[in-house]
Phi, psi and omega in degrees: 000129179275124179276142179294141179284141178281141172287165177306321179294319180294320178295322178296318179295320180296316179296320180295320180296320177297323178296317179296317180296325178295317178297317181298318179297322178297317180295316181297317180295320179299314181297318180299315180294319179296318181295316179294318177298327179297324179294314178296324178299317179296318179300316181291324178295316178296319179299320180296318180294317180295315181297316182292341181248016179263172175298345181257025183299330179299323179291329179298308184287329179289326182302314186285349176263006178297123181286136177231129185243145172242118183235129173228103184063236179274351181280128180227128175231112183235128179214157173295156180305322181301319181286328174298324178288310187286332181251340180263292181296326180289338173294323175295320176302315181287333173298315178295321175301318178299318176299318179295320178297314181296319179297317179295324179290332183269314187226003186255208185290348179254014187285338178225148182304321183295317180285330186279337190297322182294304178294331180294309180294322178297319180294320178298315176298321180290346175263319185290312186295313177299320179298322180293317179299316179298316182297323179296323181279342182240019182300134177079001181251155176300334181289354176302339180300341181272017185299337181280348186297312183279004179284339195275156174233132176269106186294325182292312180296315184294319177290329176296316177295319180297324180295332179295340182278348178060230184290347178291342179253104180297155179301324180298328177290321178293320178296319178299314180295320179297313179297318179299315182293325179290320174298321177300319178296322177300317178297320180297320179298316179296319179298315180297316183293321187271328189240342184238023172246150179288160173305129191287149166274108193296331179295313179291324178295323176296321175299318178297318178297320178297320178295322177295320178296321177297316179297317179295320180294319178295320177296319179294332180277357177091015177288127188236359183288123180300328182299324180299313181288331176294316179294317177297320180297319179295316178296320179295319178300315179297320180296317180289325177300318180282337184283336184100340174284135189298141186296336179296330177296323178299321179299315180292317181296320178297321180300327181291343180265354182288130183298138177250008184266137174271151179285325177230149179274175187296314178300320178295322178296318180297315180296315180296317181297321180296318178296318181293318180295322176298316178296320179295321179295317179296317180294323181294322179296323181288329183261004185302317182300325183273332183073009181259131181290127180275169178296327178293320177297314180298320178296320180294317179296318179295323178295321178292322178296317178295322178296321178297323178290323184287335182274353178246129181286156175304324179299312180297318183294318180292318179297317180296322182284322186270333186301317177299322178298318180291314184291323188255352181230302187297307183292317175300320178295320177299317179297317179298323184279335189244345186272355182289114179230133176285117182265089178235194181298325179295324179294321178293320177294330182295338181300331182266359177286146181305328179295305181295315182296321179296322179290316180299312179295322179298314182285317187277327183249311185296318181298303180296325180294316180290315183293307182291321182294314180290325176296317178299318180297317180296320180290316183286342172270003179061030174275335181213168180235141176281129178307143189294337182263014179242148173250168182293334176293332172300315183293320177295320178298317177294326176300320176293318177296330175296342178282359173279091185280313180028260190305306183293322179294317177298321181295314180293326178298322177298326180281323182288320182233082180306144188304321184285322185268333185223049184300319182292316178295323179296318177298317178296321179297318180297319177299316179296320180296313181295317180293310182297318181295319180296312181295320180295317180296315179296317182295317179296317178298315181296319180293315183292338177290340184266358186233145177241165178299144182282344179207162181268019182295148179293157180295140179292125178241162181309128182295142180302142180229152178301150182304328183294337179252017179299116185298333181292351179267005181243148181286000000 
């Protein structure tokens, strides 16, 4: 049977549809990994609480103060294990966040102003209102420094709770929450850089800026080897560590320089792969009696391997390779190291302290109020549209899940109240984070269990675009 030939317009639509399907598969895989990582994160958080309140609690706190040194010749860098996790591994976490942000800006829910406005405005409200509630309760006090703590959303925990709802949570709701949390992460990076970093040492900061320019230039020149960016990333991390600007900012900035352009597009890859497979088939038939791979076969396999690398951008490859490590190792280890709080009478009394109370109200009340309120405002001002398969109770429920601050809130609390200078405030902040995140998660899950999608319409995905404007083709 002869198939009808596609017109140029038809071929463009087909290529665009394949691009959309590729983005959708990437989003689904990302959500699955975050949801699974959220379960492991919960296990580690519970383990930290049990360990910190057990007869062996001394070993818990002593473990994270174990000094670990890195020495190369006369160069010596020595820090406690806790700081290696919070300033070292978390820089890798923020590097992956940077990759996710860049991907969302190019091909995801933030790729066009119309699609981005709903999660963007919701995220802004979800940051401003909790910070305001905390500030009102701590006005005029030194503890006002913790205003950034309830602004954060833990994407792994929130998507993990959403995954427990199964079919009750439409894909469009998961995409909305993912985009909202990523915008929230962008806000957290700015807050950390502007308000929770020390005054910079300009010489080291200048070195960091130079390294970023080198990385961007290499990306523009088409350098794709991960080892090159790994070495630059380590040097950049050291420069920011010495500069006083928090190292997590270096992770995000480095991610922005990673190339997002593929060497060959999908149609060219399919055509090349078909030619290589035909050659491989011919070579295999000739060598079949011996069963020994010929040089032509090996050349064909290597050509196919190179084509597979060329059709995937360095950004996609790095995100795919690093995301499981972050979801299943870095974040759970961070939770194990930072979630341990001694739950005694003092901890219960801390719930009524302005620090704890401000965080609980910020996460439990401020987050849903800000997210749902700003989203409602954007829709009623006709700046954005609510997806057809969602109801407003979906948005309020996601607003409550956005109140699961946990990882990011704990991280900002460490910066706002350093352990040596503000140990008591840090303990109160941790109690507030754990309480507020737990109540917000339970409330969001309970509300979303009572609501179903208003229509069976498919989840809104990035609209097809002509190949010439394919964002994956731009750095």
